[in-house]
Each structure stands twice: as C-alpha cells, then as structure tokens.
MDTraj code that builds the backbone (N, CA, C; nanometers):
import mdtraj as md
import numpy as np

residues = "MET LYS LYS THR GLU PRO GLU TYR TYR PRO PRO VAL GLU ASN LEU LEU ASP LEU ILE TYR GLU HIS TYR THR GLU LYS ASN PRO VAL GLU LYS ASN THR VAL ALA GLY ARG ALA LEU LYS ALA LYS GLU LYS GLU LEU GLU GLU TRP LEU ARG GLY LEU GLU GLY MET ASP ARG LEU VAL ASP ASP TYR VAL GLY ASP LYS ILE PRO LEU TRP GLU LYS ILE MET ASP ARG GLN GLY THR VAL CYS CYS ALA TRP GLU LYS THR ALA PHE GLU GLU GLY MET LYS VAL ARG ILE ARG LEU MET ARG ILE LEU LYS VAL LEU GLN LYS LEU VAL VAL PHE GLN GLY THR VAL CYS ALA GLY ALA VAL GLY TRP GLN ARG SER LEU HIS LEU LYS PRO VAL GLY VAL LYS PHE ILE GLU ALA ASP TRP LEU GLN HIS ILE ILE ILE".split()
xyz = np.array([
    [-1.2719, -4.2699, 12.4693],
    [-1.4120, -4.2075, 12.4688],
    [-1.5084, -4.2011, 12.3462],
    [-1.4174, -4.1783, 12.2181],
    [-1.4695, -4.2133, 12.0910],
    [-1.5487, -4.2989, 12.0658],
    [-1.4918, -4.4217, 12.1426],
    [-1.5279, -4.5878, 12.0929],
    [-1.6812, -4.5837, 12.2059],
    [-1.6955, -4.5380, 12.3224],
    [-1.7785, -4.5578, 12.3851],
    [-1.8915, -4.4485, 12.3482],
    [-2.0357, -4.5202, 12.3457],
    [-2.1276, -4.4419, 12.2863],
    [-2.1850, -4.3878, 12.4497],
    [-2.2526, -4.2671, 12.4514],
    [-2.2955, -4.2092, 12.5897],
    [-2.4186, -4.2787, 12.6036],
    [-2.4585, -4.3092, 12.7497],
    [-2.5791, -4.3458, 12.7829],
    [-2.6565, -4.2632, 12.8322],
    [-2.7775, -4.1859, 12.7958],
    [-2.8568, -4.0812, 12.8428],
    [-2.9836, -4.1331, 12.9339],
    [-3.0027, -4.0844, 13.0161],
    [-3.1443, -4.1316, 13.0905],
    [-3.2506, -4.0366, 13.0928],
    [-3.3636, -4.0665, 13.0578],
    [-3.4987, -4.0032, 13.0186],
    [-3.5157, -3.8526, 13.1220],
    [-3.5337, -3.7509, 13.1010],
    [-3.5627, -3.6762, 12.9724],
    [-3.4508, -3.6507, 12.9168],
    [-3.3181, -3.6923, 12.9555],
    [-3.2183, -3.6249, 12.8594],
    [-3.1676, -3.7361, 12.7286],
    [-3.1969, -3.6831, 12.6355],
    [-3.1584, -3.7365, 12.4976],
    [-3.0460, -3.7165, 12.4291],
    [-2.9643, -3.5687, 12.4854],
    [-2.8421, -3.5526, 12.4307],
    [-2.7481, -3.4529, 12.5445],
    [-2.6581, -3.4295, 12.4589],
    [-2.5352, -3.3453, 12.5836],
    [-2.6065, -3.2117, 12.6211],
    [-2.6824, -3.1253, 12.5206],
    [-2.7429, -3.0288, 12.5651],
    [-2.8437, -3.0596, 12.6467],
    [-2.9254, -3.1597, 12.6506],
    [-3.0028, -3.2033, 12.7343],
    [-2.9672, -3.2482, 12.8778],
    [-2.8434, -3.2597, 12.8731],
    [-2.7671, -3.3392, 12.9857],
    [-2.7251, -3.1919, 13.0830],
    [-2.6775, -3.1047, 13.0064],
    [-2.6416, -2.9629, 13.0507],
    [-2.7287, -2.9119, 13.1208],
    [-2.8542, -2.9023, 13.0438],
    [-2.9873, -2.8292, 13.0986],
    [-3.0386, -2.8858, 13.2273],
    [-3.0298, -3.0099, 13.2299],
    [-3.0970, -3.0849, 13.3596],
    [-2.9788, -3.0568, 13.4664],
    [-2.8652, -3.0480, 13.4172],
    [-2.7642, -3.0479, 13.5403],
    [-2.7803, -2.8957, 13.6227],
    [-2.7597, -2.7997, 13.5115],
    [-2.7872, -2.6634, 13.5017],
    [-2.8903, -2.6165, 13.6179],
    [-3.0280, -2.6988, 13.5614],
    [-3.1256, -2.6350, 13.6773],
    [-3.1158, -2.7387, 13.7733],
    [-3.0729, -2.8316, 13.8391],
    [-3.0751, -2.8864, 13.9357],
    [-2.9850, -2.8421, 14.0175],
    [-2.8712, -2.7544, 13.9875],
    [-2.8102, -2.7007, 14.0618],
    [-2.8262, -2.5397, 14.0850],
    [-2.9113, -2.5064, 13.9968],
    [-2.9434, -2.3408, 14.0099],
    [-3.0974, -2.3476, 13.9989],
    [-3.1424, -2.3832, 14.0995],
    [-3.3034, -2.3337, 14.1020],
    [-3.3285, -2.1907, 14.1160],
    [-3.4578, -2.2176, 14.0362],
    [-3.4923, -2.0579, 14.0277],
    [-3.5103, -1.9999, 14.1628],
    [-3.4851, -1.8679, 14.1762],
    [-3.5034, -1.7898, 14.2984],
    [-3.6403, -1.7132, 14.3027],
    [-3.7315, -1.7164, 14.3864],
    [-3.8513, -1.6518, 14.3744],
    [-3.8419, -1.5163, 14.4442],
    [-3.7371, -1.5081, 14.5435],
    [-3.7111, -1.3764, 14.5777],
    [-3.6212, -1.2721, 14.5221],
    [-3.6363, -1.2891, 14.3675],
    [-3.5711, -1.1866, 14.2984],
    [-3.6697, -1.0760, 14.2284],
    [-3.5962, -0.9962, 14.2182],
    [-3.6927, -0.8626, 14.1178],
    [-3.7604, -0.9519, 13.9964],
    [-3.6986, -1.0300, 13.9184],
    [-3.7583, -1.1175, 13.8237],
    [-3.8772, -1.2213, 13.8620],
    [-3.7804, -1.2776, 13.9758],
    [-3.8949, -1.3812, 14.0339],
    [-4.0348, -1.3435, 14.0766],
    [-4.0493, -1.1973, 14.1545],
    [-4.1270, -1.1551, 14.1980],
    [-4.2292, -1.0971, 14.0680],
    [-4.1860, -1.0386, 13.9696],
    [-4.2668, -0.9926, 13.8733],
    [-4.3309, -1.1237, 13.7767],
    [-4.2607, -1.2319, 13.8006],
    [-4.3108, -1.3520, 13.7352],
    [-4.4247, -1.3926, 13.8105],
    [-4.4082, -1.4002, 13.9483],
    [-4.5190, -1.4471, 14.0609],
    [-4.6372, -1.3676, 14.0435],
    [-4.6065, -1.2325, 14.0161],
    [-4.7486, -1.1397, 14.0064],
    [-4.8166, -1.1386, 13.8595],
    [-4.7522, -1.1764, 13.7797],
    [-4.8140, -1.2311, 13.6546],
    [-4.8633, -1.3618, 13.6362],
    [-4.8166, -1.4042, 13.7424],
    [-4.8905, -1.5872, 13.7235],
    [-4.9993, -1.5501, 13.8240],
    [-5.0252, -1.5091, 13.9195],
    [-5.1400, -1.4754, 13.9987],
    [-5.2179, -1.3842, 13.9217],
    [-5.1888, -1.2982, 13.8507],
    [-5.2874, -1.2263, 13.7503],
    [-5.3636, -1.3179, 13.6486],
    [-5.2681, -1.3922, 13.5849],
    [-5.3297, -1.5193, 13.4963],
    [-5.4471, -1.5796, 13.5908],
    [-5.3837, -1.6234, 13.6861],
    [-5.4681, -1.7248, 13.7616],
    [-5.6256, -1.6827, 13.7804],
    [-5.5806, -1.5445, 13.8687],
    [-5.7266, -1.4990, 13.8876],
    [-5.8209, -1.4271, 13.7759],
    [-5.7461, -1.4114, 13.6568],
    [-5.8303, -1.3994, 13.5285],
    [-5.8979, -1.5310, 13.4849],
    [-5.8529, -1.6276, 13.4979],
    [-5.8917, -1.7535, 13.4233],
    [-5.9743, -1.7983, 13.5621],
    [-5.9793, -1.7827, 13.6876],
    [-6.0737, -1.8105, 13.7820],
    [-6.2143, -1.7382, 13.7787],
    [-6.1804, -1.6188, 13.7182],
    [-6.2983, -1.5503, 13.6822],
    [-6.3900, -1.5623, 13.5303],
    [-6.3356, -1.6568, 13.4905],
    [-6.4266, -1.6634, 13.3753],
    [-6.5149, -1.7727, 13.3771],
    [-6.6225, -1.7748, 13.3300],
    [-6.7437, -1.8537, 13.3532],
    [-6.6944, -1.9962, 13.3070],
    [-6.7296, -2.0934, 13.3703],
    [-6.7091, -2.2395, 13.3552],
    [-6.5988, -2.2926, 13.3852],
    [-6.4806, -2.1924, 13.4314],
    [-6.3611, -2.2643, 13.5136],
    [-6.3652, -2.3052, 13.6253],
    [-6.5030, -2.3356, 13.6980],
    [-6.4665, -2.3771, 13.8158],
    [-6.5266, -2.5360, 13.7988],
    [-6.5511, -2.5932, 13.6486],
    [-6.5788, -2.7199, 13.6332],
    [-6.4816, -2.8029, 13.6380],
    [-6.4943, -2.9302, 13.6827],
    [-6.3844, -3.0046, 13.7586],
    [-6.3531, -3.1080, 13.6169],
    [-6.2115, -3.1091, 13.6351],
    [-6.1796, -3.2039, 13.5169],
    [-6.0848, -3.2922, 13.5757],
    [-6.0207, -3.4180, 13.4786],
    [-5.9027, -3.4786, 13.5280],
    [-5.7977, -3.4279, 13.5215],
    [-5.7038, -3.4494, 13.6447],
    [-5.5783, -3.3990, 13.6310],
    [-5.4839, -3.5258, 13.6127],
    [-5.3411, -3.5203, 13.6003],
    [-5.2575, -3.6191, 13.5767],
    [-5.2693, -3.7684, 13.6054],
    [-5.3093, -3.7522, 13.7441],
    [-5.3360, -3.8856, 13.8177],
    [-5.4686, -3.9647, 13.8384],
    [-5.5672, -3.8729, 13.7432],
    [-5.7178, -3.9164, 13.7602],
    [-5.7783, -3.8301, 13.8599],
    [-5.7590, -3.7675, 13.9465],
    [-5.8256, -3.6886, 14.0320],
    [-5.9041, -3.5904, 13.9692],
    [-5.9822, -3.4929, 14.0176],
    [-6.0674, -3.3987, 13.9856],
    [-6.0320, -3.2582, 14.0311],
    [-6.0077, -3.1688, 13.9314],
    [-5.9810, -3.0346, 13.9745],
    [-6.0257, -2.9560, 13.8872],
    [-6.0200, -2.8176, 13.9300],
    [-6.0940, -2.7244, 13.8556],
    [-6.0093, -2.6922, 13.7034],
    [-6.1163, -2.6540, 13.6210],
    [-6.0319, -2.6417, 13.5132],
    [-5.9479, -2.5234, 13.4773],
    [-5.9654, -2.3850, 13.5817],
    [-5.8231, -2.3177, 13.5750],
    [-5.7269, -2.3589, 13.6151],
    [-5.7362, -2.4698, 13.7141],
    [-5.5892, -2.5269, 13.7450],
    [-5.5328, -2.6043, 13.6387],
    [-5.5999, -2.6701, 13.5793],
    [-5.5304, -2.7540, 13.4749],
    [-5.4878, -2.6326, 13.3798],
    [-5.5333, -2.5586, 13.3265],
    [-5.4887, -2.4652, 13.2370],
    [-5.3434, -2.4038, 13.2684],
    [-5.3440, -2.3600, 13.4360],
    [-5.2392, -2.3224, 13.4468],
    [-5.1084, -2.4005, 13.4571],
    [-5.1679, -2.5386, 13.4929],
    [-5.0517, -2.6410, 13.4789],
    [-5.0229, -2.6883, 13.3436],
    [-5.0941, -2.6554, 13.2335],
    [-5.0607, -2.6678, 13.0920],
    [-4.9591, -2.5388, 13.0692],
    [-4.9876, -2.4626, 13.1206],
    [-4.9293, -2.3276, 13.0924],
    [-4.8115, -2.3379, 13.1394],
    [-4.7478, -2.3696, 13.2548],
    [-4.6573, -2.3929, 13.3322],
    [-4.5472, -2.4967, 13.2516],
    [-4.6449, -2.6193, 13.1736],
    [-4.5527, -2.6742, 13.1001],
    [-4.4767, -2.6255, 12.9709],
    [-4.5857, -2.5356, 12.9190],
    [-4.5370, -2.4720, 12.7889],
    [-4.4206, -2.3783, 12.8258],
    [-4.4234, -2.3011, 12.9093],
    [-4.3248, -2.2253, 12.9703],
    [-4.1826, -2.2812, 12.9800],
    [-4.2103, -2.4099, 13.0349],
    [-4.0661, -2.4674, 13.1047],
    [-4.0156, -2.5261, 12.9785],
    [-4.1113, -2.5543, 12.8660],
    [-4.0539, -2.6196, 12.7419],
    [-3.9638, -2.5105, 12.6630],
    [-4.0300, -2.3925, 12.6494],
    [-3.9628, -2.2694, 12.6062],
    [-3.8501, -2.2250, 12.6821],
    [-3.8258, -2.2549, 12.8167],
    [-3.7005, -2.2044, 12.9066],
    [-3.5917, -2.3061, 12.8496],
    [-3.6647, -2.4295, 12.8162],
    [-3.5617, -2.5211, 12.7706],
    [-3.4819, -2.4884, 12.6351],
    [-3.5755, -2.4656, 12.5511],
    [-3.5544, -2.4392, 12.4338],
    [-3.4530, -2.3269, 12.4393],
    [-3.4793, -2.2145, 12.4641],
    [-3.4082, -2.0910, 12.4844],
    [-3.2628, -2.1219, 12.5717],
    [-3.2665, -2.2252, 12.6641],
    [-3.1382, -2.2303, 12.7440],
    [-3.0554, -2.2875, 12.6238],
    [-3.1060, -2.4303, 12.5606],
    [-3.0012, -2.4988, 12.4444],
    [-2.9858, -2.3825, 12.3463],
    [-3.0746, -2.3207, 12.2939],
    [-3.0407, -2.2385, 12.1872],
    [-2.9147, -2.1250, 12.2188],
    [-2.9359, -2.0926, 12.3343],
    [-2.8080, -2.0083, 12.3866],
    [-2.6819, -2.0460, 12.4155],
    [-2.6748, -2.1861, 12.4751],
    [-2.5457, -2.2725, 12.4724],
    [-2.5182, -2.2717, 12.3463],
    [-2.5826, -2.2983, 12.2042],
    [-2.5158, -2.3147, 12.0946],
    [-2.4605, -2.1807, 12.0739],
    [-2.5251, -2.0670, 12.0770],
    [-2.4551, -1.9383, 12.0187],
    [-2.3213, -1.9088, 12.1206],
    [-2.3174, -1.9717, 12.2525],
    [-2.1966, -1.9556, 12.3193],
    [-2.1045, -2.0272, 12.2565],
    [-2.1223, -2.1740, 12.2054],
    [-2.0341, -2.2553, 12.1274],
    [-1.9836, -2.1935, 12.0236],
    [-2.0802, -2.1282, 11.9227],
    [-2.0129, -2.0427, 11.8125],
    [-1.9295, -1.9326, 11.8613],
    [-1.9663, -1.8650, 11.9174],
    [-1.8602, -1.7585, 11.9835],
    [-1.7390, -1.7907, 12.0334],
    [-1.7340, -1.8959, 12.1117],
    [-1.6264, -1.9392, 12.1603],
    [-1.5262, -1.9925, 12.0326],
    [-1.5957, -2.0405, 11.9223],
    [-1.5051, -2.0853, 11.8113],
    [-1.4685, -1.9605, 11.7316],
    [-1.5645, -1.8781, 11.7390],
    [-1.4787, -1.7440, 11.6531],
    [-1.3852, -1.6955, 11.7386],
    [-1.3916, -1.6869, 11.8744],
    [-1.2724, -1.6162, 11.9560],
    [-1.1488, -1.6937, 11.9320],
    [-1.1672, -1.8378, 11.9127],
    [-1.0452, -1.9088, 11.9055],
    [-0.9652, -1.8966, 11.7924],
    [-1.0585, -1.8688, 11.6682],
    [-0.9880, -1.8398, 11.5308],
    [-0.9244, -1.7137, 11.5214],
    [-0.9818, -1.5945, 11.6104],
    [-0.9272, -1.4808, 11.6240],
    [-0.8356, -1.4733, 11.6891],
    [-0.8010, -1.5377, 11.7905],
    [-0.7166, -1.5412, 11.8963],
    [-0.5636, -1.5931, 11.8007],
    [-0.6189, -1.7383, 11.7279],
    [-0.5033, -1.7719, 11.6518],
    [-0.4344, -1.6799, 11.5491],
    [-0.5459, -1.5797, 11.4753],
    [-0.4956, -1.4804, 11.3811],
    [-0.3954, -1.4012, 11.4514],
    [-0.4348, -1.3480, 11.5862],
    [-0.3781, -1.2761, 11.6647],
    [-0.2333, -1.3250, 11.6928],
    [-0.2180, -1.4601, 11.7342],
    [-0.0987, -1.5228, 11.7838],
    [-0.0042, -1.5655, 11.6929],
    [-0.0558, -1.6384, 11.6070],
    [0.0290, -1.7011, 11.5042],
    [0.0603, -1.6261, 11.3524],
    [-0.0116, -1.5439, 11.3437],
    [0.0065, -1.4434, 11.2519],
    [0.0252, -1.3275, 11.2446],
    [0.0443, -1.2718, 11.3749],
    [0.0741, -1.1295, 11.3990],
    [-0.0165, -1.0316, 11.3552],
    [-0.1675, -1.0679, 11.3043],
    [-0.2430, -0.9993, 11.2524],
    [-0.3692, -0.9721, 11.3631],
    [-0.4688, -0.9006, 11.3398],
    [-0.5775, -0.8866, 11.3753],
    [-0.6940, -0.8148, 11.2604],
    [-0.7989, -0.8859, 11.2825],
    [-0.8701, -0.8775, 11.2010],
    [-0.9358, -0.7421, 11.2711],
    [-1.0381, -0.6302, 11.1582],
    [-1.1021, -0.5467, 11.1616],
    [-1.1825, -0.5732, 11.3040],
    [-1.1977, -0.4942, 11.4060],
    [-1.2915, -0.5150, 11.5023],
    [-1.2349, -0.5901, 11.6282],
    [-1.1372, -0.6691, 11.6159],
    [-1.0845, -0.7412, 11.7034],
    [-0.9612, -0.6724, 11.7850],
    [-0.9672, -0.5482, 11.7746],
    [-0.8719, -0.4750, 11.8783],
    [-0.8835, -0.4656, 12.0056],
    [-0.9840, -0.4583, 12.0251],
    [-1.0200, -0.4928, 12.1591],
    [-0.9731, -0.6083, 12.2283],
    [-1.0115, -0.7113, 12.1604],
    [-0.9874, -0.8597, 12.2283],
    [-0.8238, -0.8551, 12.2359],
    [-0.7631, -0.8211, 12.1367],
    [-0.6080, -0.7773, 12.1633],
    [-0.5735, -0.7744, 12.3176],
    [-0.6384, -0.6413, 12.3710],
    [-0.6019, -0.5965, 12.4848],
    [-0.6480, -0.6815, 12.5926],
    [-0.7621, -0.7553, 12.5722],
    [-0.8217, -0.8667, 12.7037],
    [-0.7245, -0.9624, 12.7027],
    [-0.6847, -1.0064, 12.5777],
    [-0.6005, -1.1404, 12.5859],
    [-0.4402, -1.0852, 12.5823],
    [-0.3966, -0.9814, 12.6212],
    [-0.2740, -0.9119, 12.6675],
    [-0.1825, -1.0018, 12.5314],
    [-0.2055, -0.9521, 12.4232],
    [-0.1470, -1.0001, 12.3190],
    [-0.0985, -0.8705, 12.2465],
    [0.0154, -0.8641, 12.1846],
    [0.0672, -0.7295, 12.1055],
    [0.1033, -0.7921, 11.9688],
    [0.0115, -0.7872, 11.8681],
    [0.0197, -0.8210, 11.7406],
    [0.0999, -0.7465, 11.6481],
    [0.1677, -0.7828, 11.5871],
    [0.3049, -0.6905, 11.5241],
    [0.2154, -0.5945, 11.4158],
    [0.0965, -0.6105, 11.3606],
    [0.0495, -0.5176, 11.2767],
    [-0.0977, -0.5733, 11.2425],
    [-0.1863, -0.4721, 11.2044],
    [-0.3160, -0.4905, 11.1778],
    [-0.3536, -0.5206, 10.9990],
    [-0.3917, -0.6220, 11.0069],
    [-0.4512, -0.6648, 10.8697],
    [-0.5866, -0.6766, 10.8585],
    [-0.6703, -0.5955, 10.7411],
    [-0.8075, -0.6213, 10.7453],
    [-0.8069, -0.7301, 10.6402],
    [-0.9292, -0.8232, 10.6921],
    [-0.9556, -0.9466, 10.6724],
    [-1.1190, -0.9219, 10.6104],
    [-1.1292, -1.0006, 10.5191],
    [-1.2792, -1.0179, 10.4373],
    [-1.3576, -1.0600, 10.5624],
    [-1.4975, -1.0638, 10.5475],
    [-1.5460, -1.1089, 10.6982],
    [-1.6355, -1.2524, 10.6296],
    [-1.6112, -1.2903, 10.4799],
    [-1.6493, -1.4226, 10.4430],
    [-1.6190, -1.5257, 10.5388],
    [-1.5106, -1.5463, 10.5805],
    [-1.4308, -1.6482, 10.6427],
    [-1.5554, -1.6819, 10.8043],
    [-1.6168, -1.5641, 10.8516],
    [-1.6978, -1.5859, 10.9398],
    [-1.7997, -1.6879, 10.9195],
    [-1.8722, -1.6777, 10.8045],
    [-1.9618, -1.7548, 10.7873],
    [-1.9268, -1.9140, 10.7901],
    [-1.7936, -1.9417, 10.7824],
    [-1.7872, -2.0886, 10.7949],
    [-1.7288, -2.1142, 10.9376],
    [-1.7251, -2.0484, 11.0044],
    [-1.7159, -2.0797, 11.1404],
    [-1.8274, -2.0929, 11.2362],
    [-1.9375, -2.0054, 11.1821],
    [-2.0662, -2.0029, 11.2742],
    [-2.1664, -2.1080, 11.1970],
    [-2.1095, -2.1814, 11.0836],
    [-2.2002, -2.2690, 11.0373],
    [-2.1807, -2.3797, 11.0942],
])
top = md.Topology()
chain = top.add_chain()
for i, resn in enumerate(residues, 1):
    res = top.add_residue(resn, chain, resSeq=i)
    for name in ("N", "CA", "C"):
        top.add_atom(name, md.element.get_by_symbol(name[0]), res)
traj = md.Trajectory(xyz[None], top)
C-alpha cells in the first residue's frame, strides 16, 4: 500500500475529503429533527427578510444561465458558504479525534506496560479494565509532543 499512490476523484483531494464525502452520502441531513426544524425556520426567516428588501426581485443569472430573483441567488450562495463551513468543521473534528486517539493509546501503554497512570488518567484505567500497580505523576510536557 505504501508504494501505491491513492487516486482521488473530484471534489476529493485527500483522505479527510474522502471520509467526509462518504459520511455525508451515508448520513443525509434529517430535516425532521429539532435541530433540522430550527435550521429550516432560520432559513425561511432569512429568505423572507431578503425578499422584503428593495431590489431583491431583480433577475440575475443563475449557474446555468437562467434568470432567477436576486434573493434566490443570495440564498444559494449562502447555502454554499454554509456547506463549506460544515465540511471544514467536520474535517477539523476528525483531526481532533485522531489526536485524542493517539493520546489515549499513549496513556494506555503507560498503564499497561509501565504499571503507572498519569495524573487524571485514573478514570481511563477503570474503563479499560486495567489494574496498574501504582500511580506515578508525570509532567504534562510529553502531551505537547503527542498533540503536535
């Protein structure tokens, strides 16, 4: 696998893009949830506000060359921006999860192989069903090297 370069397809440029695309394909946004209904209400509120502004009924080109009201073009652009922010938030959340998994693996190794637990990791010892021999306090400087 190391010798084979991955071949991504647009709009996928890297592994996080691929994970995001797969996740959104398999987990479509449900509009019938409390959050979904609140979002739709806010979207409707924005649309009504835009429609009420002077000049918003002026026709402009859409993406395929047809004419649409200016308020609709703004709503479309606003949706595009929201989608970009959603994707960024998803990818950054994945990065945080990966960092946390690395930290947990190091803490688990500390507990399993050295029989010690970092201060604050006593709760993990119970969830991992491990019984370390003793507790040794370790300076937190090593965490910076894991997170980076």
